[in-house]
N, C-alpha and C positions, 0 to 999 in steps of 0.2 A: 171899665177902668182897670188898669194894671199898674201898680206902683212897685218898684223894685229897690230894695236897699242894697248896699254894697255887700258882697259876699266876702266875709273875713274869717269865718271859723268852721264852715262846713255844715252847720245846723241850718236846715231849710224849713221854713214855716209857711204853710198855706193858710191865708186868712180870708174869710168871707165876711165882708162888712160894707154896707151900702152908705154909711155915714162917712163922708170924706174926712171930716175932722178927726173922728175916732180912728179911722184907718191910718191917717198920718201920725197921730199920737202913738198908736201901737207900733207902727213901722219904725218910728224914731226910737222907741223904747227897745225894740228888738235889735236895732242897729247898735245901740249903746252896749248891748250884751254880746255883740259880735255874732248875731244871728241874721241870716238873710230872710227876707219876707216877700212873698208874692201876694198881692192883695186883689181880690175880685169882689165886685159889687152885686153879682147875680149868681144864682145856683148854676145856671147854664154855663157861664164862663168857668166857674170852679170845676164843674164836672169835666169839661174839656181839658182843663189843666191836669186834673188827676189821672186822666187817661193817657197823658203824655209824659208826666214827670213823677218822680218819687220824692215825697217830703218826709221829714222826720217827725213833724207834728202838725196837726190841723186845728185851727181856731175858727169856730162858727158862730156868727150872730144868729140867734134863734129865728129871727124873722127878717126876710128881705123881700123886695118887690115881687119876685117870681116864685116865692114859696117859703117853707119853713124847714128847720132842722129836723122836724119830726119825720119827714119823708127822706131827707137827705142823709141822715145818719145811717139808716138801714141800707141805703144805696151804697154808701162808702164801705160799710162792712161787707156787703155782698160782692161788690165789684173790685174794691181795692184791698180789702183784707183787714186784719186786726193788728197789724204790725205798728201802725202809726197811732199814737194816742190822740184823742179828740177832746178839746176844751171848748165848752159852750159858754157864750156870753149872752145875757138877756136882761131886759128891764123887768122881767117877771121873776120874783124871788120866792114865790109860793112853793111850799114843800112838794105839792103834787107834781108840778112841772119839773122840778129838779129831779125827783125820783123817776119821772117819765123819761127824761133825757138820759139818765144813767142806765135805765133798763133797756133803752133802745141801742145802747152801745157807746155812749159818751164816757169819758174817763174822769172828767171834772166839770165844774160849773161855777161861773162867777156872775155876780149881779151888777148891772149898771146902776148908777154911774161907776165906771171902772176905777179901781185904785191900782195904778200902774205897778207899784211895788208888790202888791198882792198877785197880780197877773204874772209878773216876772217870777216870783217865788213858786207859784203853782206850775209854771212851765218847767222851771228847773227841777222840780220834784218829779214831774212826768218824764222828763228826759232821763233822770237818774233811775226811775223805775223801769224804763225800757232799756237801760244800760247803754245809752247812746254814747259812742266814743268817736272823736274825729279821726279821719283817715290820715296817716302820716304821709309825708312826701316820699315817693318811691322812685328809684332809678332802675329801669329794666333795659339793659342794652343801651341803645341810643335814645330811648324814650325816658321822659321824666314826667311823673304824675304828681301834681300839686292839688290835692282835693280841697284844701282850704281856699285857694285862689280859683278853684274850678278851672284848672288849666292843664292841658297835656301838650308837651312839646316833643318834637323829633329833631335831634341835633340842634337843640336850642331854639327852634322855630315853632311858635304856637300852631296847633292844628285846629281848624274851625270844625266844631262838632255841635250837633243839636244836644239838648239837655239829656235826652234818653240815650243817645250815643255816648255821651260823656259818662253818664251813670254806669252804663254797661262796660265801658273801657276801664273805668276805675275798679269795678268789681273784678274784671278779668285780670288786671295787673296785680290786684291784691291777692288773688288766688292763682297766680301763675304756677303752672305745672300740675294743677288739679284738673281732673276730668269732671266737668260740670254738666249736669243734665239740663235739658230745656226746662223741665219742671222747676228745678232749683233756680235757674236764672229768672224765670217768670215770677217765682215767689219772692226772691231776694232783691231783684232789681226793679221789677214792675210792681211788686207787692200784690200779685193776683194769683189765683188758682185758675188754670185754664187747661184745655185739652192739649196734649202733646202734638196734635195735628196742626196747631196754629203756626203760621209762617212769620209771626212777629219777631221771634228770636233770630230765625234764619236771615230775614231781611236786614236786621240791624247788624248782624255779624258780617254779612257781605259788604255793607256800607263801611264798616270799620276797616275791613281788610283793604279797601280801596283808599280811604282817607288816611290811614296810617301807613300806606305805601308798603304793605307787607309782601307784595309781589315784586319788590325792587331790591331783593337781596338784604333786607334788614335782618337784624339779629333776632327778631321776634316774629312769630307766625301763629295763626289760630288754626289748629287742626280740627278735623271733623271726625266724630265717631258716628257713622250713619245710623239713624234710628234711635240715637241716645242724646248726644250733645257735643260739647266743644272743650278744647283745652288750649290755653295760651302757653306756648313753648318759647322760652327765652334762653339764648346762649350767654354765658358769662353774666349771670344775674347778680345784681347787688342791690342793696336797699339801704335807705337812711331815713330817719324820722326827724321832724323839726319839733 
């Protein structure tokens, strides 16, 4: 199962919850706070999503049909990194399990039945702690990036991108003119540490060049420094924030 709320403010939450009612209640609560939410009912589905997308915060039910957060949290920290805070929810409120979750790498813990106001307050605290800030709307040449709406347009026409392509594009446009190493892109966009030999970044860059029509005389282009990384170069750059 995958439920999606409307993306309105750029904050993206990944939720693991096999109880459909609780998932819908949390999704509705997140939407009221202008947060988007992708909901998954199994660890397998969540892992697949985390390998493809970057989230600002992760909420985990302690126990789902195909496993528990006890093994999932270490996997997230090893494969995804420590950038995203993790909030655990569980019917078990004993001190030993709470301490166990925090020692494994969780940032906070709430006990079911959930009090939605408390969940909201704890998420707001975690987002403040990680200094999350929404990306402003940017204009770069003929391109316009609206991170809140998750949209990139060229001459006013929306460009169809996958989630990771859009995450990478937003990052490149935010850091236009900067020389960005593959390692930095993997860390900040994918949230992982990986060998510089990986072709993940190169593959996505090549796709962006084609989809953004950067070989058709556009004012922007992505240049390559072989063996290091990439730079987005834009002529007549201007920016605005909403």
